[in-house]
C-alpha positions as CSV (number, residue, x, y, z in Angstrom):
1,X,-37.8,-18.1,47.5
2,X,-39.7,-15.2,46.2
3,X,-38.7,-13.2,49.2
4,X,-35.0,-14.0,48.6
5,X,-35.3,-13.1,45.0
6,X,-36.9,-9.7,45.7
7,X,-34.0,-9.0,48.0
8,X,-31.5,-9.9,45.2
9,X,-33.3,-7.5,42.9
10,X,-33.3,-4.9,45.5
11,X,-29.7,-5.3,46.1
12,X,-28.9,-4.6,42.5
13,X,-31.2,-1.6,42.4
14,X,-29.5,-0.3,45.5
15,X,-26.0,-0.8,44.2
16,X,-27.0,1.0,41.1
17,X,-28.4,4.0,43.0
18,X,-25.3,3.9,45.1
19,X,-22.9,4.4,42.2
20,X,-25.1,7.1,40.7
21,X,-25.4,9.0,44.0
22,X,-21.7,8.7,44.6
23,X,-20.9,9.9,41.0
24,X,-22.9,13.1,41.3
25,X,-21.8,14.0,44.8
26,X,-18.1,13.6,43.8
27,X,-18.6,15.6,40.6
28,X,-19.9,18.5,42.6
29,X,-17.1,18.2,45.1
30,X,-14.6,18.0,42.3
31,X,-15.3,21.5,41.2
32,X,-13.7,23.2,44.1
33,X,-10.8,20.7,43.8
34,X,-10.2,21.9,40.2
35,X,-10.5,25.6,41.1
36,X,-8.1,25.2,44.1
37,X,-5.4,22.9,42.3
38,X,-2.2,24.9,41.7
39,X,-1.6,23.3,38.4
40,X,-5.2,24.4,37.1
41,X,-4.9,27.9,38.5
42,X,-1.4,28.3,36.9
43,X,-2.9,27.3,33.7
44,X,-5.8,29.8,33.9
45,X,-3.6,32.5,34.9
46,X,-1.4,31.9,32.0
47,X,-4.3,32.0,29.8
48,X,-5.0,35.6,31.2
49,X,-7.7,34.7,33.7
50,X,-7.4,36.7,37.0
51,X,-8.0,34.5,40.0
52,X,-8.4,35.8,43.7
53,X,-5.9,34.6,46.3
54,X,-7.5,32.1,48.8
55,X,-6.2,31.9,52.3
56,X,-5.5,28.3,53.4
57,X,-6.1,27.0,49.8
58,X,-4.0,23.8,50.4
59,X,-6.1,22.9,53.4
60,X,-9.4,23.5,51.7
61,X,-8.0,21.4,48.8
62,X,-7.1,18.6,51.2
63,X,-10.6,18.8,52.9
64,X,-12.6,18.4,49.6
65,X,-10.4,15.7,48.3
66,X,-10.6,13.9,51.5
67,X,-14.4,13.8,51.2
68,X,-14.0,12.6,47.6
69,X,-11.6,9.9,48.4
70,X,-13.5,8.3,51.3
71,X,-16.9,8.9,50.0
72,X,-16.5,8.5,46.1
73,X,-13.6,6.1,46.4
74,X,-15.3,3.8,49.0
75,X,-16.5,1.2,46.4
76,X,-12.9,0.8,45.1
77,X,-11.3,0.7,48.4
78,X,-13.6,-2.1,49.6
79,X,-13.3,-3.8,46.1
80,X,-9.5,-3.8,46.6
81,X,-10.0,-5.8,49.8
82,X,-12.3,-8.2,48.1
83,X,-10.0,-8.7,45.1
84,X,-6.9,-9.4,47.2
85,X,-9.0,-11.8,49.5
86,X,-9.9,-13.8,46.3
87,X,-6.4,-13.4,45.0
88,X,-7.8,-12.0,41.8
89,X,-6.4,-8.3,41.6
90,X,-8.3,-6.4,38.7
91,X,-9.8,-3.0,38.1
92,X,-10.7,-2.3,41.8
93,X,-7.1,-3.0,42.7
94,X,-5.6,-0.7,40.2
95,X,-8.0,2.2,40.9
96,X,-7.6,1.8,44.8
97,X,-3.8,1.8,44.4
98,X,-3.8,4.8,42.1
99,X,-6.0,7.0,44.3
100,X,-4.6,5.8,47.6
101,X,-0.9,6.7,46.4
102,X,-2.2,10.1,45.2
103,X,-4.1,10.9,48.3
104,X,-1.5,9.8,50.8
105,X,1.4,11.6,48.9
106,X,-0.7,14.8,48.4
107,X,-1.7,14.8,52.0
108,X,1.9,14.5,53.1
109,X,2.7,17.5,50.8
110,X,0.0,19.5,52.3
111,X,1.5,18.9,55.8
112,X,5.1,19.8,54.9
113,X,6.5,17.2,52.5
114,X,8.3,18.8,49.5
115,X,6.5,18.0,46.3
116,X,3.3,18.6,44.1
117,X,-0.4,17.9,44.7
118,X,-2.0,15.1,42.9
119,X,-5.6,15.9,44.3
120,X,-7.2,17.0,41.0
121,X,-6.0,13.7,39.3
122,X,-7.3,11.8,42.3
123,X,-10.8,13.6,42.1
124,X,-11.2,13.2,38.3
125,X,-10.1,9.6,38.4
126,X,-12.7,8.7,40.9
127,X,-15.4,10.7,38.9
128,X,-14.5,8.7,35.7
129,X,-14.4,5.4,37.3
130,X,-17.8,5.8,39.3
131,X,-19.4,6.8,35.9
132,X,-17.8,3.7,34.3
133,X,-19.2,1.4,37.1
134,X,-22.6,3.1,36.9
135,X,-22.9,2.3,33.3
136,X,-21.9,-1.2,33.8
137,X,-24.4,-1.8,36.8
138,X,-27.3,-0.6,34.5
139,X,-26.4,-3.4,32.1
140,X,-26.7,-6.3,34.6
141,X,-29.8,-5.1,36.5
142,X,-32.2,-7.4,34.6
143,X,-30.8,-10.7,35.4
144,X,-32.2,-10.7,39.0
145,X,-35.9,-10.4,37.8
146,X,-36.2,-13.7,36.3
147,X,-37.3,-15.6,39.3
148,X,-39.8,-12.8,40.1
149,X,-41.4,-13.3,36.6
150,X,-41.7,-17.0,37.2
151,X,-43.7,-16.5,40.4
152,X,-46.1,-14.2,38.5
153,X,-47.3,-17.0,36.3
154,X,-49.3,-18.5,39.3
155,X,-52.8,-16.9,39.9
156,X,-53.2,-15.0,43.2
157,X,-56.1,-17.0,44.4
158,X,-57.8,-20.3,43.9
159,X,-61.4,-21.4,44.2
160,X,-61.5,-24.0,46.8
161,X,-64.4,-26.4,47.0
162,X,-65.5,-27.2,50.6
163,X,-67.2,-30.4,52.1
164,X,-70.7,-28.6,51.6
165,X,-69.9,-28.1,47.9
166,X,-69.7,-24.3,48.3
167,X,-66.5,-22.6,46.7
168,X,-64.3,-20.0,48.7
169,X,-61.5,-17.9,47.1
170,X,-58.3,-18.5,49.0
171,X,-54.7,-17.5,48.7
172,X,-52.2,-20.1,47.2
173,X,-50.2,-20.2,50.4
174,X,-53.2,-21.7,52.2
175,X,-53.6,-24.7,49.7
176,X,-52.8,-28.1,50.8
177,X,-52.4,-31.4,49.1
178,X,-55.8,-33.1,48.8
179,X,-57.8,-29.8,48.5
180,X,-60.4,-29.7,45.7
181,X,-60.3,-26.7,43.5
182,X,-62.6,-25.4,40.8
183,X,-60.8,-24.0,37.7
184,X,-63.1,-22.1,35.4
185,X,-62.7,-21.7,31.6
186,X,-59.8,-19.3,30.8
187,X,-58.3,-19.4,34.2
188,X,-55.0,-20.5,35.2
189,X,-54.6,-23.8,37.1
190,X,-53.5,-22.9,40.7
191,X,-51.5,-26.0,41.5
192,X,-50.2,-29.3,40.3
193,X,-53.0,-32.0,40.7
194,X,-55.3,-34.4,39.0
195,X,-58.6,-33.9,37.4
196,X,-61.5,-35.3,39.6
197,X,-64.3,-34.0,37.4
198,X,-64.9,-32.3,34.0
199,X,-63.4,-32.2,30.6
200,X,-61.4,-29.3,28.9
201,X,-58.3,-28.8,26.9
202,X,-55.5,-27.1,28.7
203,X,-52.7,-24.9,27.2
204,X,-49.4,-26.0,28.6
205,X,-47.2,-24.4,25.8
206,X,-45.5,-21.8,28.1
207,X,-44.7,-24.5,30.6
208,X,-43.9,-27.7,28.5
209,X,-43.4,-26.3,25.0
210,X,-46.1,-28.5,23.6
211,X,-48.0,-26.4,21.0
212,X,-51.2,-28.4,20.9
213,X,-53.6,-27.8,23.9
214,X,-53.8,-31.1,25.9
215,X,-57.2,-32.6,26.4
216,X,-57.9,-33.3,30.2
217,X,-60.5,-35.5,31.7
218,X,-60.9,-37.4,34.9
219,X,-57.6,-38.7,36.4
220,X,-55.3,-36.6,34.0
221,X,-52.6,-34.7,35.6
222,X,-52.6,-30.7,35.4
223,X,-49.7,-28.4,36.0
224,X,-49.9,-25.2,38.1
225,X,-49.5,-22.2,35.8
226,X,-51.0,-23.8,32.6
227,X,-54.2,-22.2,31.2
228,X,-57.7,-24.0,31.2
229,X,-59.6,-24.0,27.9
230,X,-63.2,-24.1,27.3
231,X,-64.5,-26.3,30.0
232,X,-64.6,-26.3,33.8
233,X,-62.5,-28.6,35.8
234,X,-62.5,-29.9,39.4
235,X,-59.0,-30.8,40.5
236,X,-57.5,-32.5,43.5
237,X,-54.1,-30.9,44.6
238,X,-51.1,-33.3,44.7
239,X,-48.2,-31.0,44.8
240,X,-47.7,-27.6,46.5
241,X,-44.8,-25.5,47.4
242,X,-41.3,-26.6,46.6
243,X,-42.6,-29.8,45.3
244,X,-44.6,-28.2,42.5
245,X,-43.5,-28.2,38.7
246,X,-43.0,-24.3,38.6
247,X,-40.9,-24.4,41.8
248,X,-38.7,-27.0,40.3
249,X,-38.3,-24.9,37.3
250,X,-37.4,-21.9,39.5
251,X,-34.8,-24.0,41.2
252,X,-33.2,-25.0,38.1
253,X,-33.0,-21.3,36.7
254,X,-31.5,-20.3,40.1
255,X,-29.0,-23.1,40.0
256,X,-27.9,-22.5,36.5
257,X,-27.6,-18.7,37.0
258,X,-25.4,-19.3,40.2
259,X,-23.3,-22.1,38.6
260,X,-22.5,-20.6,35.1
261,X,-18.9,-19.6,34.7
262,X,-18.3,-15.9,33.6
263,X,-15.4,-15.0,31.4
264,X,-13.2,-12.3,33.2
265,X,-13.7,-9.0,31.9
266,X,-11.0,-7.7,29.5
267,X,-10.5,-4.5,31.4
268,X,-9.9,-6.4,34.7
269,X,-7.1,-8.5,33.0
270,X,-5.5,-5.3,31.7
271,X,-5.9,-3.7,35.2
272,X,-4.2,-6.5,36.9
273,X,-1.2,-6.1,34.7
274,X,-1.2,-2.4,35.0
275,X,-1.3,-2.9,38.8
276,X,1.7,-4.9,38.6
277,X,3.5,-2.5,36.2
278,X,2.6,0.6,38.4
279,X,3.8,-0.9,41.7
280,X,7.0,-2.4,40.0
281,X,7.8,0.8,38.0
282,X,7.0,3.1,41.0
283,X,9.4,1.0,43.3
284,X,12.2,0.9,40.6
285,X,11.9,4.7,40.0
286,X,12.1,5.5,43.6
287,X,15.3,3.1,44.1
288,X,16.8,4.4,40.9
289,X,16.5,8.2,41.7
290,X,17.3,7.8,45.5
291,X,20.2,5.2,45.3
292,X,21.5,5.0,41.9
293,X,21.4,8.7,40.8
294,X,21.6,10.1,44.3
295,X,18.8,12.6,44.3
296,X,17.0,13.5,47.5
297,X,14.0,11.3,48.8
298,X,11.4,14.0,48.2
299,X,12.1,14.3,44.5
300,X,12.6,10.6,44.1
301,X,9.1,10.0,45.7
302,X,7.4,12.6,43.5
303,X,8.9,10.7,40.4
304,X,7.6,7.3,41.8
305,X,4.2,8.8,42.7
306,X,3.8,10.3,39.2
307,X,4.5,7.0,37.6
308,X,2.0,5.2,39.7
309,X,-0.8,7.7,39.2
310,X,-0.5,8.1,35.5
311,X,-0.3,4.2,35.1
312,X,-4.1,4.2,36.0
313,X,-5.5,6.0,32.9
314,X,-9.0,7.5,33.1
315,X,-9.8,6.0,29.7
316,X,-9.4,2.4,31.2
317,X,-12.5,3.0,33.3
318,X,-14.4,4.1,30.2
319,X,-12.9,1.8,27.5
320,X,-15.4,-1.1,28.0
321,X,-18.5,0.7,29.3
322,X,-18.5,3.2,26.5
323,X,-18.3,0.5,23.8
324,X,-21.1,-1.3,25.6
325,X,-23.2,1.8,25.8
326,X,-22.7,2.4,22.0
327,X,-23.0,-1.3,21.2
328,X,-26.3,-1.5,23.1
329,X,-27.9,1.5,21.3
330,X,-26.8,-0.2,18.1
331,X,-28.3,-3.2,19.1
332,X,-31.5,-1.7,20.1
333,X,-31.8,0.0,16.7
334,X,-31.5,-3.4,15.3
335,X,-34.1,-5.1,17.4
336,X,-31.7,-6.6,20.0
337,X,-31.7,-5.8,23.7
338,X,-28.3,-6.8,25.4
339,X,-28.8,-7.7,29.1
340,X,-25.6,-9.5,30.1
341,X,-22.4,-7.9,29.0
342,X,-20.0,-10.8,29.8
343,X,-22.0,-13.3,27.9
344,X,-22.5,-10.9,24.9
345,X,-18.8,-10.2,24.8
346,X,-18.2,-13.9,24.1
347,X,-21.1,-14.5,21.8
348,X,-18.8,-14.4,18.5
349,X,-17.2,-17.7,20.0
350,X,-20.3,-19.6,19.8
351,X,-19.9,-23.1,18.2
352,X,-23.5,-24.3,18.4
353,X,-27.0,-22.7,18.4
354,X,-29.8,-24.5,20.1
355,X,-33.2,-23.3,19.0
356,X,-36.5,-23.9,20.9
357,X,-39.1,-25.0,18.3
358,X,-42.4,-23.4,19.4
359,X,-42.5,-19.6,19.1
360,X,-38.8,-19.6,17.9
361,X,-38.3,-21.5,14.7
362,X,-42.1,-21.6,14.4
363,X,-44.8,-19.0,14.9
364,X,-46.3,-20.8,17.9
365,X,-49.7,-20.8,16.4
366,X,-51.5,-23.5,14.2
367,X,-52.1,-22.9,10.5
368,X,-53.7,-25.1,7.8
369,X,-51.1,-27.1,5.8
370,X,-53.1,-29.7,3.9
371,X,-56.8,-30.4,3.0
372,X,-57.8,-33.9,2.0
373,X,-61.5,-34.0,0.2
374,X,-63.1,-37.5,0.8
375,X,-66.2,-36.8,-1.2
376,X,-66.9,-34.7,-4.2
377,X,-66.3,-31.4,-2.3
378,X,-63.7,-28.9,-3.1
379,X,-60.8,-28.0,-0.6
380,X,-62.2,-24.5,-0.5
381,X,-65.5,-25.6,0.5
382,X,-64.3,-28.0,3.2
383,X,-62.2,-25.2,4.8
384,X,-65.0,-22.7,4.6
385,X,-67.5,-25.1,6.3
386,X,-64.9,-25.9,9.0
387,X,-64.0,-22.4,9.6
388,X,-67.7,-21.5,9.9
389,X,-68.4,-23.9,12.7
390,X,-64.9,-23.1,14.5
391,X,-65.7,-19.4,14.4
392,X,-67.5,-19.8,17.7
393,X,-64.7,-21.6,19.3
394,X,-61.8,-20.4,21.5
395,X,-59.6,-23.5,20.9
396,X,-56.2,-22.7,19.2
397,X,-56.8,-25.3,16.5
398,X,-60.1,-23.7,15.8
399,X,-58.5,-20.4,15.5
400,X,-55.9,-21.8,13.1
401,X,-58.7,-23.0,10.8
402,X,-60.5,-19.7,11.1
403,X,-57.5,-17.5,10.3
404,X,-56.6,-19.9,7.3
405,X,-60.1,-19.2,5.7
406,X,-61.0,-16.2,3.6
407,X,-64.8,-16.7,3.9
408,X,-67.3,-18.2,6.2
409,X,-71.1,-19.2,6.3
410,X,-73.5,-17.9,8.9
411,X,-74.3,-20.7,11.4
412,X,-77.1,-21.7,13.9
413,X,-77.2,-24.0,17.0
414,X,-73.3,-24.0,17.8
415,X,-72.3,-26.7,20.4
416,X,-68.9,-27.5,21.7
417,X,-67.6,-31.0,22.2
418,X,-65.1,-30.4,25.2
419,X,-61.6,-31.6,24.2
420,X,-63.0,-33.1,20.9
421,X,-64.3,-30.5,18.6
422,X,-67.6,-28.7,17.8
423,X,-70.7,-28.8,15.5
424,X,-73.3,-26.4,14.2
425,X,-76.0,-26.0,11.5
426,X,-74.6,-24.5,8.3
427,X,-76.8,-24.0,5.3
428,X,-79.5,-26.3,6.9
429,X,-77.1,-29.1,7.5
430,X,-75.3,-30.2,10.7
431,X,-71.6,-30.0,10.1
432,X,-69.2,-31.5,12.7
433,X,-65.6,-30.7,13.0
434,X,-63.7,-33.0,15.3
435,X,-60.8,-35.2,16.2
436,X,-60.1,-38.5,14.8
437,X,-60.8,-40.2,18.1
438,X,-64.2,-38.6,18.4
439,X,-65.3,-39.5,14.8
440,X,-64.0,-43.2,15.3
441,X,-66.4,-43.2,18.3
442,X,-69.1,-42.0,16.0
443,X,-68.6,-45.0,13.7
444,X,-66.7,-43.4,10.9
445,X,-63.6,-45.2,9.5
446,X,-61.5,-42.8,7.3
447,X,-58.9,-44.4,5.1
448,X,-55.7,-44.3,7.1
449,X,-53.6,-44.0,4.0
450,X,-55.0,-40.7,3.2
451,X,-53.8,-39.1,6.6
452,X,-51.0,-41.4,7.8
453,X,-48.4,-39.4,6.0
454,X,-49.6,-36.3,7.6
455,X,-49.8,-37.7,11.0
456,X,-46.2,-39.1,10.6
457,X,-45.0,-35.6,10.2
458,X,-46.6,-34.7,13.6
459,X,-49.3,-32.6,12.1
460,X,-52.8,-32.4,13.7
461,X,-55.5,-33.8,11.7
462,X,-59.1,-33.0,12.2
463,X,-62.1,-34.4,10.3
464,X,-65.1,-32.6,8.7
465,X,-68.5,-34.4,8.9
466,X,-71.6,-33.3,6.9
467,X,-74.7,-34.9,8.3
468,X,-73.8,-38.7,8.2
469,X,-71.1,-38.2,5.5
470,X,-67.3,-37.8,6.2
471,X,-66.4,-35.2,3.5
472,X,-62.8,-34.4,4.4
473,X,-59.8,-33.8,6.6
474,X,-57.8,-30.8,7.5
475,X,-54.1,-31.0,8.6
476,X,-52.7,-28.3,10.9
477,X,-49.2,-27.6,12.2
478,X,-47.3,-25.0,14.0
479,X,-46.2,-22.6,11.1
480,X,-42.5,-22.5,10.5
481,X,-41.3,-19.0,10.4
482,X,-40.1,-18.1,6.8
483,X,-36.7,-16.7,8.1
484,X,-35.8,-19.9,10.0
485,X,-34.4,-21.8,6.9
486,X,-32.3,-18.8,5.9
487,X,-31.1,-18.4,9.5
488,X,-30.1,-22.0,9.8
489,X,-28.4,-21.9,6.3
490,X,-26.2,-18.8,7.2
491,X,-25.2,-20.3,10.5
492,X,-24.1,-23.6,9.0
493,X,-22.2,-21.7,6.4
494,X,-20.0,-20.2,9.2
495,X,-19.4,-23.7,10.6
496,X,-21.9,-23.3,13.6
497,X,-24.0,-26.4,14.4
498,X,-27.6,-25.8,14.5
499,X,-29.8,-27.8,16.7
500,X,-33.4,-27.8,18.1
501,X,-34.7,-28.6,21.6
502,X,-38.4,-29.3,22.0
503,X,-40.9,-30.8,24.2
504,X,-43.0,-31.7,21.2
505,X,-43.2,-35.2,19.9
506,X,-40.6,-36.8,17.6
507,X,-42.7,-36.7,14.3
508,X,-43.2,-33.0,14.6
509,X,-39.6,-32.5,15.6
510,X,-38.3,-34.5,12.6
511,X,-40.7,-32.6,10.2
512,X,-39.4,-29.2,11.3
513,X,-35.7,-30.3,11.3
514,X,-35.9,-31.7,7.9
515,X,-37.8,-28.7,6.6
516,X,-35.1,-26.1,7.7
517,X,-32.1,-28.2,7.4
518,X,-31.0,-28.5,11.1
519,X,-27.9,-30.8,12.1
520,X,-29.5,-32.3,15.1
521,X,-32.7,-32.3,17.2
522,X,-33.9,-33.4,20.6
523,X,-37.6,-34.2,20.9
524,X,-39.9,-35.0,23.8
525,X,-37.5,-33.3,26.3
526,X,-39.3,-32.4,29.5
527,X,-38.8,-28.8,30.8
528,X,-36.7,-30.0,33.8
529,X,-34.4,-32.0,31.2
530,X,-33.8,-29.0,28.9
531,X,-31.1,-27.5,31.1
532,X,-29.3,-30.9,31.4
533,X,-29.4,-31.2,27.4
534,X,-27.5,-27.9,27.2
535,X,-24.8,-29.2,29.6
536,X,-24.5,-32.3,27.6
537,X,-23.8,-30.3,24.5
538,X,-21.4,-28.1,26.4
539,X,-19.6,-31.2,27.6
540,X,-18.7,-32.0,24.0
541,X,-16.5,-28.9,24.1
542,X,-18.9,-26.8,22.4
543,X,-19.7,-23.1,23.4
544,X,-23.6,-23.1,23.2
545,X,-26.1,-20.3,22.5
546,X,-29.8,-21.2,23.4
547,X,-32.6,-19.5,21.9
548,X,-36.1,-19.9,23.2
549,X,-39.3,-18.1,24.4
550,X,-41.2,-20.3,27.1
551,X,-41.0,-20.9,30.8
552,X,-39.8,-24.3,29.9
553,X,-36.7,-22.7,28.1
554,X,-35.7,-20.4,31.1
555,X,-33.3,-23.1,33.0
556,X,-31.7,-23.9,29.6
557,X,-31.3,-20.2,28.8
558,X,-29.7,-19.6,32.0
559,X,-27.3,-22.7,31.7
560,X,-26.2,-21.7,28.1
561,X,-23.1,-19.7,27.5
562,X,-25.3,-17.2,25.7
563,X,-29.1,-17.2,26.4
564,X,-31.2,-15.5,23.7
565,X,-34.9,-14.8,24.2
566,X,-37.5,-14.3,21.6
567,X,-39.2,-11.0,22.7
568,X,-42.7,-12.1,21.9
569,X,-42.3,-15.0,24.5
570,X,-42.8,-14.9,28.2
571,X,-41.5,-12.5,30.6
572,X,-39.6,-15.3,32.4
573,X,-37.6,-16.2,29.2
574,X,-36.9,-12.6,28.5
575,X,-35.7,-11.9,32.0
576,X,-33.5,-15.0,32.1
577,X,-31.8,-14.3,28.8
578,X,-28.6,-12.5,28.1
579,X,-30.0,-11.0,24.9
580,X,-33.6,-10.4,23.8
581,X,-34.6,-10.5,20.0
582,X,-37.5,-8.0,20.0
583,X,-38.7,-8.8,16.5
584,X,-38.9,-12.7,17.1
585,X,-36.9,-13.2,14.0
586,X,-34.2,-16.0,13.8
587,X,-32.2,-14.1,11.3
588,X,-31.4,-11.7,14.3
589,X,-29.3,-14.4,15.7
590,X,-26.8,-13.6,12.9
591,X,-26.9,-10.0,13.8
592,X,-26.1,-11.0,17.5
593,X,-23.0,-12.8,16.5
594,X,-21.8,-10.0,14.0
595,X,-22.3,-7.3,16.7
596,X,-20.5,-9.4,19.3
597,X,-17.5,-9.8,17.0
598,X,-17.3,-6.1,16.1
599,X,-17.8,-5.1,19.7
600,X,-15.1,-7.3,21.0
601,X,-12.7,-6.0,18.3
602,X,-13.6,-2.4,19.4
603,X,-13.0,-3.2,23.1
604,X,-9.5,-4.5,22.2
605,X,-8.8,-1.2,20.3
606,X,-10.1,1.0,23.2
607,X,-8.0,-1.0,25.7
608,X,-4.9,-0.4,23.3
609,X,-5.6,3.3,23.4
610,X,-6.4,3.3,27.2
611,X,-3.3,1.7,28.1
612,X,-0.9,2.0,25.2
613,X,0.1,5.5,26.1
614,X,1.8,3.9,29.2
615,X,4.5,2.5,27.1
616,X,5.7,6.2,26.4
617,X,4.3,7.8,29.6
618,X,5.8,5.6,32.3
619,X,9.4,5.7,30.9
620,X,9.3,9.5,30.7
621,X,7.6,9.9,34.1
622,X,10.3,7.6,35.6
623,X,12.9,9.9,34.1
624,X,14.6,7.6,31.5
625,X,15.4,10.6,29.3
626,X,16.2,13.1,32.2
627,X,19.7,13.2,30.9
628,X,18.5,14.8,27.6
629,X,16.3,17.3,29.6
630,X,13.0,15.4,29.0
631,X,11.2,14.8,32.3
632,X,7.4,14.2,32.2
633,X,5.7,16.4,34.7
634,X,2.3,15.4,36.4
635,X,0.6,18.1,34.3
636,X,1.8,16.7,31.1
637,X,0.9,13.3,32.1
638,X,-2.6,14.4,33.0
639,X,-2.9,15.7,29.3
640,X,-1.8,12.4,28.0
641,X,-4.5,10.7,30.1
642,X,-7.1,13.2,28.8
643,X,-6.0,12.6,25.2
644,X,-6.3,8.8,25.6
645,X,-9.8,9.3,27.1
646,X,-10.9,11.5,24.0
647,X,-9.6,8.9,21.7
648,X,-11.3,6.0,23.4
649,X,-14.7,8.0,23.4
650,X,-14.3,8.8,19.7
651,X,-13.3,5.3,18.7
652,X,-16.3,3.8,20.5
653,X,-18.6,5.9,18.4
654,X,-17.3,4.4,15.2
655,X,-18.6,1.1,16.1
656,X,-21.2,-0.1,13.4
657,X,-22.6,-3.2,11.9
658,X,-21.6,-2.1,8.3
């Protein structure tokens, strides 16, 4: 699978380089085409520029234009074939028709047909369209990297324990079901399996969404890619290769990416209609001048070609890419990175926003929320004693206590209780900071009424023991981001439903949902079920945006109509998403929707300017006002095309979030 994904990424990179190379080569070849074109030379000479006479200029012009047509125009000619095969004519069809008509007609003029050259229009049109597609390709490069990032979660080697008890480092591909592995403190678990020996706490947050490190002991399951805590574990492998949890997540991401429906690009829809208009107007013009008015075929054909060439405006190729380029820069300045254009274009239509909890609505780290004294000891002293002991521990709960305390005492004789807590000597007395199950095993019986309300909220409660006295309890929870409540309130004011999807337990989910005012929440959702939940919401007829940060969110991000990753999360989530929130601020979701609406509006304006001039240019080129002495020449048509291009470029620059 990894090999195929690398090929996919390489394919996108090759396409990007191909458009870039064709653009620069075509631009270089366009210089002599412009210099040799009669219309350009006449304009320069009228301005007083003296130009030398070039023998065989028309043949040189034909030669350079032929190179541009077949080399620079190749992507559009092959695109024409693909679009016609799929019966979905769009931008490629319009461009291919315009450049083919211009090239074939101009070539006939070189070799004897009476008429004017369209070579310089052909060359500049190809240049502009290559530039537009190059810009477009750069915006979609990131999507193919998601599966590569998933594979990076696994360690490169594993410590396999032999029959003689000795360990050897082996590659993951050499592992088999039944192998016994040693996982040292701080290492990633190499494969899915079951604990055979040892005790530790394992951080599965990036895989399962569960904030609290999970205590592991004999016969407990472990997931490949999760991070071992403070103790050593010996595990027996039960799943490898495609059967592993991570491989299943990879499969879900790939399936969701391949099956998601993409809204057809606005420019393609405009191009389809312009193709129909160009062919119809050209045919009608040729028939009218030759059969109705009675002009000779050469003149009638020149009119028809003029109509078909100017119907494909240069500005259309830049109308969308220019807005996206400006929009992307504006977004970056506001902490947003746009990765998928098609999804972003439709973001303003979102009906529901589904948030992951851990690391998205919350900070993804523990903090002290409540302190309950059981003896005549102050809350500050309980926290200070606990922080003193936990200062030596690497456990995430321990870090939450330490970071919440302003001061600590010096300690002696620190000892860890794997998966349970720790104890040390503080001010000459033994202080134990441990879980409820551990102190119960030691014979302590705290009053349940004191802590059951906190437990019901899904908070983690640990207890502090001084010698033989239970002196207090400390409750910790994943800290809710201060911006979350405001973001939810603003979205709801706009009529957008706000939901939460989490692997955490129902108590925690309910507490967070009630605290910030969510409309709906889904708790205890396994990673492989998250993508299905998004589909269920979509089946209600809602257009869904998913915001998350973990590996477990990747399939859901890919399935959603708009996937938004918190930038501080995993590379996998970031690569799978359509948009990345660099600042990990839920309020930036509002900015995403606002910018999408303004971008979409600016696109429509640009498409109007890029195609609107056809309403005037096509009838004039066809000769509707020829009786009044008004007949649009190819040169004037080219000026109108250039004017629409300038207007499109300037209009795109006016895009702002103000």
